[in-house]
N, C-alpha and C positions, 0 to 999 in steps of 0.2 A: 590856912598859913596868914598872912598878916605882911608881914615883911620875907624877898626873896631872892634869887639873883635874875635879871632878863638876862636868856643865851641867843644868839642868833647861826643857825646854823642854817643854809639853802643847799647845804652843796645833794644834790641830784642821788651821786654815786654812791651817799653812803645811807649804811640802815638806819631808820628809824630808832633799834635798841641803841646801837655805839652812837648817838645824837649824843641820847640823852646820858649816854657811859660819860662822853667827852664834857655834858656839864655841870655832872656832880664830879668828876674826876675837878676841873677846877675849884672850886663850892669849898670844897672838902680843903682841896688845899690852901682857899684863899679866904676862908673863914675857921676852918680849924673841927668842923661839924658835918658828917655828910649828910649831907640830902634823903629825905622823906616819899619829899608830895615836887610829883612835875606839872605842868597845868599846861596845856595843847589847844590850841584849835580846834576842831571837831574835823575840819577838813583832810587833820593830819593826821586823822584812825581811817583804818576801810570799818569798824566797828565801833560804836560805842564802848568807854573799854575805859574799865577802874582797879585794871589788873595791874600786880605790882611790874615791873620791870622782872625779869628771871634772872638778869648778870648782876644790877647794882641794887635792890630790892629797894624799887624808889616808885612807886603808884602810881600811873599817873591816869590824869582825869584832865578834863574837858572845856573851854567854858570858852563864847566868841570872845571876850575879852583881852586874850589873847593873840596877835593877828600870826597870822602861819607864817610859820619855818622858826619863827622865837619856843621862846622853851623857860618858862618865870619855875623857877626848881629852888628846895629850900625844904625847911622844916615847918611840916605839921606837930604837931607840942601833940596834942589827941593822939598821933601814931606809935611816939615818939617820947615819950617827957624826960630820960634824960640830951635829947640831942644826937645821936649817935644809930 
């Protein structure tokens, strides 16, 4: 993913999957396309994972380039060529 949207959510009461859903919903409203990948700091996951978020079909990847409580969300062309 070369272009994405940075989303911040540090609410300790909200589940991780809900945070991704909120970011994905906003992304979809703003850009008209559904995101399919989200990068987060490794500390945000209890175990490394590239599994898709069950509710919104977004692949979650870790990278130290993204700060904790931030979500870099967007479209990975290799996952979905039509951007949906």
